[in-house]
C-alpha positions in Angstrom: -47.1 1.6 333.4 -46.9 5.4 333.9 -47.4 6.9 337.3 -49.3 10.2 337.7 -49.6 12.0 341.1 -52.6 14.2 341.7 -51.8 17.8 342.7 -52.8 16.8 346.3 -50.5 13.9 346.4 -47.6 16.0 345.0 -48.3 18.6 347.7 -48.3 15.9 350.4 -45.0 14.6 349.1 -43.4 18.1 349.2 -44.8 18.7 352.7 -43.5 15.4 354.1 -40.1 15.9 352.4 -39.8 19.4 354.0 -40.9 18.1 357.4 -38.3 15.2 357.4 -35.6 17.5 356.2 -36.2 19.8 359.1 -36.1 16.9 361.5 -32.8 15.6 360.2 -30.6 16.7 357.3 -30.9 14.2 354.4 -33.9 12.4 355.8 -36.3 14.3 353.4 -34.2 13.0 350.5 -34.3 9.5 351.8 -38.1 9.8 352.2 -38.6 11.0 348.6 -36.4 8.1 347.3 -38.5 5.6 349.2 -41.6 7.1 347.6 -40.0 6.8 344.2 -39.1 3.2 344.8 -42.7 2.4 345.9 -44.0 4.1 342.8 -41.7 1.9 340.6 -42.9 -1.2 342.4 -46.5 -0.2 341.8 -45.8 0.5 338.1 -44.3 -2.9 337.7 -46.9 -4.9 339.7 -50.0 -2.6 340.0 -52.3 -5.3 341.4 -49.9 -6.6 344.0 -51.2 -4.5 346.9 -54.4 -4.8 348.8 -57.5 -2.8 348.2 -58.1 0.0 350.7 -61.5 1.3 349.6 -63.4 0.7 346.4 -60.9 0.6 343.5 -58.2 2.3 345.5 -55.2 0.2 346.6 -52.5 1.0 349.2 -48.8 0.4 349.1 -47.1 0.8 352.4 -43.6 2.4 352.4 -40.9 0.3 354.0 -39.1 2.7 356.2 -41.6 5.5 356.9 -45.2 5.4 358.3 -46.8 6.4 355.0 -48.8 4.7 352.3 -49.4 5.5 348.6 -53.1 5.3 347.7 -53.6 4.7 344.0 -56.0 3.5 341.4 -55.3 1.5 338.3 -56.5 3.4 335.2 -56.6 2.2 331.7 -53.2 3.6 330.6 -51.7 4.8 333.9 -51.6 4.5 337.7 -53.1 7.5 339.5 -51.6 8.2 342.9 -54.5 9.8 344.9 -52.7 10.5 348.2 -49.5 10.0 350.1 -51.1 9.5 353.5 -49.6 9.0 357.0 -50.7 5.6 358.3 -51.7 6.8 361.7 -53.1 10.3 361.2 -56.7 10.6 360.0 -56.5 7.5 357.8 -59.5 8.2 355.5 -59.1 12.0 355.1 -58.5 11.7 351.4 -61.9 10.0 350.7 -63.8 13.3 351.1 -61.8 15.1 348.4 -64.0 16.7 345.8 -61.2 17.2 343.3 -58.4 14.9 342.3 
């Protein structure tokens, strides 16, 4: 199934990649690769992860403290947020635009 990131989720990915790259050279690339692997797992098994809120599911990344929050749409997966697991966990709920 096709994966679509909202503009907010894309921005969160770019911000986290930049942050990790500043912390340690190459770490941003590794983070982005981990997000891509998680997205591929979601595309293959969209219902494998637990429900976080309503119809939104969460897929925890393996090596970083982030989760992909997504919904299963009729013909695609919509990634709503790439959220840090320990900072303001439900910040994305109040978004008025996806």
